DRENMAR-470496 format. One record per residue: residue number from 1; residue in one letter; chain; x, y, z negated of N, C-alpha, C in turn. Coordinates in steps of 0.02 Angstrom, whole numbers, always signed. Layout:
<pts>
 pos code unit    n_x    n_y    n_z   ca_x   ca_y   ca_z    c_x    c_y    c_z
 NUM    A    A      X      Y      Z      X      Y      Z      X      Y      Z
...
</pts>
This chain:
<pts>
 pos code unit    n_x    n_y    n_z   ca_x   ca_y   ca_z    c_x    c_y    c_z
   1    M    A    +49    -62     +2     +8     +8    +10    +34    +60     +6
   2    A    A   +101    +58    -32   +149   +120    -37   +186   +134    +26
   3    R    A   +197    +91    +67   +248    +89   +124   +231   +156   +165
   4    P    A   +168   +170   +188   +146   +229   +236   +176   +300   +200
   5    A    A   +160   +301   +130   +173   +359    +94   +250   +360    +88
   6    L    A   +290   +307    +77   +352   +310    +64   +401   +326   +121
   7    N    A   +362   +314   +188   +407   +328   +246   +392   +399   +259
   8    V    A   +358   +451   +229   +351   +512   +240   +416   +549   +219
   9    P    A   +449   +589   +253   +511   +614   +220   +510   +648   +160
  10    G    A   +546   +649   +113   +539   +677    +49   +501   +648     +1
  11    N    A   +461   +596    +17   +416   +567    -38   +448   +525    -81
  12    V    A   +507   +482    -55   +542   +439   -105   +576   +484   -151
  13    A    A   +615   +546   -129   +655   +589   -160   +604   +610   -219
  14    R    A   +537   +632   -207   +487   +655   -262   +481   +602   -305
  15    A    A   +471   +542   -284   +441   +487   -325   +507   +459   -369
  16    V    A   +560   +460   -354   +619   +445   -396   +650   +496   -427
  17    G    A   +636   +561   -406   +674   +614   -440   +670   +619   -507
  18    T    A   +619   +592   -554   +622   +590   -628   +633   +526   -664
  19    M    A   +660   +483   -615   +677   +411   -641   +744   +406   -652
  20    P    A   +770   +397   -715   +845   +380   -728   +870   +324   -683
  21    L    A   +827   +271   -666   +856   +220   -623   +858   +228   -551
  22    R    A   +825   +267   -522   +828   +297   -451   +805   +239   -416
  23    Q    A   +755   +202   -442   +727   +140   -398   +654   +144   -393
  24    L    A   +635   +119   -339   +557   +111   -328   +544    +46   -347
  25    A    A   +492    +33   -391   +465    -34   -423   +444    -86   -361
  26    R    A   +466   -133   -371   +451   -199   -330   +397   -244   -359
  27    A    A   +357   -279   -329   +301   -319   -355   +333   -364   -405
  28    A    A   +395   -398   -394   +424   -435   -443   +431   -400   -508
  29    D    A   +448   -327   -514   +472   -294   -576   +406   -299   -613
  30    I    A   +338   -289   -591   +280   -301   -627   +256   -372   -651
  31    A    A   +273   -415   -595   +261   -489   -617   +297   -514   -675
  32    R    A   +368   -491   -681   +408   -516   -726   +379   -489   -799
  33    T    A   +358   -427   -798   +317   -403   -857   +262   -440   -871
  34    A    A   +218   -447   -823   +163   -488   -836   +176   -563   -863
  35    L    A   +222   -597   -839   +251   -656   -856   +280   -655   -927
  36    Y    A   +310   -608   -954   +340   -608  -1010   +285   -599  -1064
  37    L    A   +233   -557  -1042   +168   -552  -1091   +129   -611  -1097
  38    A    A   +122   -643  -1038    +86   -703  -1046   +115   -760  -1074
  39    S    A   +184   -759  -1092   +220   -823  -1101   +204   -826  -1200
  40    P    A   +183   -877  -1211   +178   -870  -1289   +246   -885  -1318
  41    V    A   +299   -899  -1293   +368   -904  -1313   +398   -839  -1322
  42    L    A   +398   -801  -1262   +436   -745  -1265   +405   -676  -1291
  43    S    A   +339   -681  -1291   +298   -618  -1314   +262   -650  -1380
  44    R    A   +298   -696  -1417   +250   -726  -1473   +236   -671  -1523
  45    H    A   +278   -624  -1543   +257   -576  -1589   +242   -519  -1565
  46    V    A   +220   -512  -1505   +195   -439  -1478   +132   -442  -1481
  47    T    A   +101   -386  -1513    +29   -380  -1505     +4   -311  -1501
  48    G    A    -41   -295  -1462    -63   -219  -1459    -20   -173  -1429
  49    Q    A    +15   -195  -1384    +72   -145  -1357    +47   -121  -1277
  50    T    A    +69    -76  -1264    +69    -44  -1195   +128    -55  -1167
  51    V    A   +144    -81  -1117   +217    -90  -1093   +212    -45  -1020
  52    T    A   +251     -2  -1017   +258    +49   -965   +318    +18   -918
  53    V    A   +298     +7   -847   +352    -22   -802   +350    +36   -753
  54    A    A   +399    +85   -767   +392   +148   -723   +471   +180   -717
  55    G    A   +516   +130   -727   +579   +150   -706   +610   +210   -750
  56    G    A   +582   +216   -808   +601   +277   -852   +565   +353   -829
  57    M    A   +523   +344   -790   +499   +402   -766   +462   +447   -820
  58    E    A   +492   +506   -838   +464   +548   -883   +436   +605   -857
  59    G    A   +430   +629   -791   +392   +681   -775   +445   +743   -773
  60    R    A   +503   +728   -771   +548   +782   -781   +607   +771   -720
  61    A    A   +628   +828   -685   +671   +810   -631   +738   +796   -660
  62    L    A   +769   +747   -648   +841   +718   -673   +896   +728   -609
  63    W    A   +864   +718   -556   +912   +715   -500   +893   +765   -446
  64    T    A   +946   +787   -415   +945   +822   -355   +927   +794   -292
  65    D    A   +907   +825   -232   +897   +793   -174   +965   +761   -147
  66    D    A  +1017   +785   -171  +1079   +761   -148  +1098   +700   -177
  67    D    A  +1067   +692   -245  +1079   +624   -278  +1045   +565   -255
  68    I    A  +1003   +579   -210   +944   +533   -186   +952   +509   -117
  69    D    A   +973   +438   -101   +974   +419    -42   +912   +381    -27
  70    E    A   +862   +412    +11   +790   +381    +19   +799   +317    +57
  71    D    A   +832   +318   +111   +834   +247   +146   +862   +191   +112
  72    A    A   +925   +204    +70   +947   +158    +28   +892   +131    -29
  73    I    A   +858   +175    -54   +804   +162   -106   +746   +123    -74
  74    R    A   +732   +143    -11   +673   +110    +22   +695    +37    +34
  75    N    A   +762    +23    +62   +793    -38    +87   +786    -80    +22
  76    R    A   +823    -61    -40   +830   -101   -103   +759   -120   -119
  77    A    A   +712    -83   -124   +644   -103   -142   +605   -151    -86
  78    G    A   +626   -154    -35   +591   -201    +25   +542   -149    +59
  79    Y    A   +543    -94    +54   +481    -41    +74   +517    -16   +150
  80    A    A   +564    -46   +180   +593    -13   +239   +550    -34   +300
  81    G    A   +549    +20   +337   +510     +2   +404   +438    +14   +406
</pts>
């Protein structure tokens, strides 16, 4: 669903500009978190928590446009093309 929006020049920079990790989420990132929470062994003592999978997004600019390689980020996340 995100691919068309992420192929618009500048959108990747805006999306990752506030993320310390400078990475777009992949489906596997969300799936691993869900798997962790669903596991009676791994999350045995976790109750009533909200787990944010957002790459550290805090809503403030940390990176300049020169710090962000949009094509590399798209490729690493599997959103290229």
